[in-house]
N, C-alpha and C positions, 0 to 999 in steps of 0.2 A: 615421334613418341605421342601416344594418345593421352590427353589430360581430361579427366572427368570434371564437370562443373564444380563439384564439391571440393576438388583438389586445386582448381585454378583460382580460388578465392572469389568466384562469382557469388557464392552463397556462404553466409556465416561471417562473423566479425573476426578480426585478427586475434582478439583475446580468446575467443572460443576455439578457433582453429589451432591456436598454439597449444592448448591443453591436449590435443590429440595428435600432435606431431610425434614422429618416431623418437626424436631425441628426448622430448618431454616424458614419454612413456618410460624410457630408460632411466631418466632422472628420478621418476617416481619409484621405480623398482630398486634403484640404488639407495633411495631414502629408506625403503623398507629394510634392506640389508643392514644399513647403519643402525636403524632402530632395534632390529633383532639382535645384533651383536652387542649393543650397549645394554639391552634388557637382559641378555644372557649373563653378561658380566656382573650385573647388579645382584644376581643370586648365585654367583660363583660357578656358573657352568663353564665360562671361559674367562681368561684373565682380563683385567682392566686394560693393560697395555695392548693386548691383541684387539680388543673391542675398539679402543681409541684409534688404532691404526686403520682398521677396516672402515670405521666411520669417517675418519679424515679423508681417506682416498675416495670413498663413496660420494662424499660431498664436495670433492675438489673440482669437479667439472672436467676431469681428465679422461673419463671413460666416455668415448664417443660412439655414436651410432655407426660411423664408418668402420671403426675397429671391430665392433661387434658383428657387423655384416661380413667382414673378412673371416672371422672365426666361425660364424654360422655356416659359411659356405663349405667348411670342412666337416663340422659336427652335425649339420642339419637340425640344430636345436637352438632356438633363440635364447632360452634361459641359460643353458649350459655355456653359450658363448658369452653372455653377460658375466657369469661367475668367473669364467676364464679371463676375461678382460680385466675384471676387478683384481684377480689374483696376480696378474702381471705387474700391477702397480703397488701391491702390498708387500710388506716385509715377508721374508721367507718363513718366519715362525708364525705368521698370521694366516698363511694360506690354507692350512688344514681346517681352519675354523670358519672360513667364509661359507656362508649358506648352511651352517651347521643346523641339522634337525629340520631343515626346510625342504619343500618340494616346489616344483615350477609354479604350481597354481597358488602357492602362498604369495608369490610375487605378482602373478598375473591377476588374480582375483582382488587382492588388496590394492593393487595399482588401479584396477577398474574402479574401486570405491573412491580412491583419491581423485580420479578423473571426474566421477559423478559429483563428489563433494565440491570440487572447484567449478564444475559446470553449473551447479545450483547457485553458487555464489555469484555467478554472472546472470543467471536467469531470473532469480527472485527480485533483485532490484528493478529489473526491466518490467516484470509483471506489476510490481508496486507502482512504478512510474506510469504505466498504462492505466492502471486502475484510478490513479489520481486525475489523469487527463480526462478520462471518461466521466468521472464524478463531477469535475469542473464543468464539462459540457452539459451534464444533467441539470445542474443548477442554472446554468446560463439559459437553457431552453425550457425550463420547467413551466413557464407561463404561456408557452406556445401550443395552442390546440392543434392537433394533427389527426390525420386519418389513421385509425387502427385497422389493420387488415388481417383477416383470417381466410384461408383457402384462396388467397390472392384477391379477395373481394373486400370492399369497404364494409366494415363491421360496426365500429362505433368510434367515439372520439377518445383520444389519449393525449397526454402531455408529450410533446416531442422529446422532452428531457427524459421521459421514462425509458425510452430506448437505451440511452446512455447509462441510466441508473441500473438497468438490468445487467448490462455488460460489466459495469464497474463492480457490482456486487459479486458477479461470478469470478472476476479476476481476483478479488479479495479472497474468495473461497479457495481458489487455486493456490494462493499463498499459504493458506492454512493447510491444505492438502500436502504441499511440498514440505512444509515444516514437519508434519506428522509422519511422513514416510522415512525421514532421515535415519531414525533409530533402527529401521528395518533394512535399509538398503546400503548404508555406509558401514559395511562390515569389514573388520580386520580378521584375517585367518592366517595363523602361523603354526598349524597343528600337523604339518608334515604329510607323508605319503597317503594315508587313508584316514586322516582326521583323529589319530590317537595321540599325536605328539610323542611317538615311540622313542626317539633318541633322547629327548629331553625328560622323559618319564613324568613323574608327578609334578615337576616344575613347569611343564609345558603350558598349563593354563595360566600360571602367573606370568610367564614370559609374554604370552599373547595379550594379557591385560596391560602389561607395561608398554608393549609395542603400540597397542590401540591408543593409549593415552598420549604417547609421543606423536602419533599421526593425526590425532583428533578424530578418531573413528570409534566404532562400537565393537567390542570383542564378540566374536561368534560364540554362541552357546554350544552348538554342535555342528559338525560338518562331516562330509565324506572327504575325498581329496579336494573337493571344490565347495565353494559357498553355494547353498541351494539356489537354483536358478529362478525360483519364485521371486527372489529379491530383485533380480534384474528385470523380470517381467513386470514387476510393480513400478519400477522406475520408468520403463518404456511406456507402460500404460498411462501413467499420470502425465507424462510429457505429451503423449498423443492426445489425451483428454483435453489438455490445455490447448493444444493445436486445433482441436475440433471447435473449441469455443472461439478461437481466433477466426476460424473459417466461418463460423456462424455470423460473426460481425462482418466479415468480408462480403458474405453473400447478401446481407441486408444492404450494405453500402452499394454493392453492384446493382441490386434491384432498385434502390432509391435513385440511382444515377441513370436509370433508363430514360431515354428521351421523353417518353410519355409521362414520366413521373417527375424527374428532375428536382427532387427535394434536396439532394446533396451531390457533391462532386469532389473527386480527388483533386488535389492541387495539381496544377499544370504549369510547369516552370517555363521560363522564356527559352525559346528554341526547341522545346520538346515537340515531337511529331507523334500524332495519334495514329496515323495510318500512312503507309507509303503511297497509297492511291487516293485517299479521300482527305484533303487538307483540313476540313472542318471538324474532324472527329476528335473527341477527347475521351479516350477509352480508360476504364478503371483498371489499368494493367497491374497496379500494385496489389489491389484486392484480389485480382485474378491469380496473381502469383501465390498469394497466401492459400487460396483454394487449391491450387495445383500442388504445392509442396505438402499440404495437409494430407493429400492422398498417399504420398510416399511415406509420410510420417506414420500414418495409421497402419500401413502395411507392415511396419516393423513389429507391431504388437503380435501378429500371428507367429512370426519367427521366434520371438522371445518366449512365447508359450510353448512352442515346439521343443525348445531347449530344456524345459523342466524335467521330463523323464529321460534320464541317462542310464546306461547299463551299470549295475552294481555300484561300486564306489565312484565311478566316473568313466566316460569315454571321451572321444574327441569330436563327437558329432555336433557339439555346440561351438567349438573353439573358433573355427574359421569364420563363421557368420557373425560372431560377436565382435570381431574386428571391424565389421561394418555397422552392426545394429546400434551399439552404444554411441559411437562417434556420430553417426548419421542422425540419430534421434536428437542428440544435443545440438548439433550444428544447424540442422534444419529448423528446429524450434527457435533457436537464437535468431536466425534470419527472419523468421515469421514475426517474432516480437519486434525486432528492429523496424521492419517494414510497417507493421500496424501502428507503432508509435508515430512514425512519420506521417502516415495517412491521417490518423485522428487529430494529431497536432495541427495539421494544415487543412483539415476538412472544411470545404465551403458548404454552409447550410443556407439554403434559399428559403427564407421565412415567407416571402411573398408567394412562392410556388406552393409551399405547405398550406397556406391559407386558401389559395385558389383551388387546390385539390380537394379541400373540404366541401367545395360547392359543385364538384363535377357531377354529382348525382342529383343536383338541384334540390338539396335539402333532405334527401332520403336517409342520410346518415343519422338524422335525429329521430328516426323511427322508434328506437329503443326507449327514448324519453317520452315520446307520445304515448307509447304503450304503458309506461309507468304512470303517467298522469291519469289515464283512463282507469287503471286499476285502483288508484288512490281515490277515485270518485265512486268506487263501488262496482264498476263494471267487471263481470267475471273474466278471468284471464283469457280464456280461449275465444270468447266473443270479441273482447278488445283486440286480441291478436289478429283475428280474421278481418276486422274492420280496418286496422292499421295496414295490414298487408294488401287488402283490396284497394284501398285508396292509393297506396304506393305503386302498385302494379299498373293501375289505371293512369296515374300521373306520368309514369315512365313511358307508357304507350303513347300518350298524347304529348309528351315532351313538355310538360308544364312543371312549374315549381311545386314541390310537395306541400309547402305551407299554403299555397293558394288552393290546392286540391282539398286540404283539410278544412280550410275556412269555408269552402263551398259544399262540404259534405254534411248532410243533415245529421247522420248518425254520430259524427264527431262533434260538430258545432253545437248540437243540442246538449252536450255534456261539458264541453270546454268552451269558455268564452274566447273571443278574439284576442283579448289581452293575455290570457293564459297560454293560448297557442303560440302567439308571437314570442312570449318569454322563453318558450322551450328552445327556440331557434337562435340561442346565443351560445356559441361554442365554449366560451370561457366558463360558463356555468356548469360544465359537465366534465370537469377534470377529476372529480371524485377525490380520492385520498392521494392522488399523485404527488401533490406538493409535500405532504407528510412523508410519504414513502421515499421521495428523492432526498429530502433533508436527512432522514434517518440513514440512508445509504451513504450519503456524503460524510456524515459524522463517523460511521463505522470504517469507511475506507481510509479516512485521514488518521484515525486512531491506529488501525492495524499497520498502516504503511510507515509509521514513525520508526519502527525498528530497522527499516531499510533505507532511511534517509541519511 
């Protein structure tokens, strides 16, 4: 028997995998049947005794995936098999009223919402935890000057903590996004075959409102036979967006762990092997895993968008792939979050190498600040720019320190004193507003994360 990695437990936590197990899906749908029956009895569509019987059996744990599979083999319809299995256990007088006024997608779509609800309950605390760890690192390294790179080139000086602050702030923004979409994606639908609530008549909307409250969902305003697939596309998109941010962090860690840079390194546990052939290698395999899974995660966005246009009040062209898309999106993101938390919690930051890398260009990283000093002395920007560039390129060609080239250049030294030039080459003086930015991010992250602690 072939077992896929997502089914073998290689990826995803037990708590997330459990949400998408076959039995759990059945339990969600039975919960909906119970809520529907009780809600119908509250407005006298069915009797209280019948509703209580249906709800009692639905919640009893006696309806198993094994039995439903047996019935489905005959009917070739999973929802019909569930209703039949429920009827087998209910009293004779209750059986005609099981699934009354409902259609298959009332169970399928509303149970999807319950799965997404519970998936978000797992995901959001982890996003919060990661944002706090990142913010803590931002504060820890806020006074460490580091190379800021653009186009892969040394550009200017940043606080090393600013990298973590950027990531922490984005994680906090993802928490806000996930909060905001709940009212649009966690939808309850019990309006029957084509969304009219035909069998329940004018009471259908009230029944749906009551079911929604019992399940902790939001009642659909209008549907066809199915909840609009824009809702699922939004869920998949936002989880994939979060995954893309995780990959952004992973790629930076991978780049900073390059042998030539070596500013950070993933933790390397005792007994771990980096390569089967090269004993000395310490590969950033966990960050690479995040990059790899992010590609699969993003690919689900396309499928979820393709599911939006369906024929008339519905067809089945979305049904089969959604059995993959929603679980895979949730499980893969959960795996990526777990992995990134472990990476950042145990990340080794080499502050000595960070300092050494500032000097790789022999001081040319300070060129921006030399330009600023000349402009403040009244030198026109483009003249100052050309002089700073000329001296820098010449120093690079001769492999001499930039500060020495500046001190010996008449165009520069005639405007800036030796003391002024030397004061420019102190990295700690060029962190700008980094400390304020980092402190602000740290406060915001701590404040927003309180609701998940």
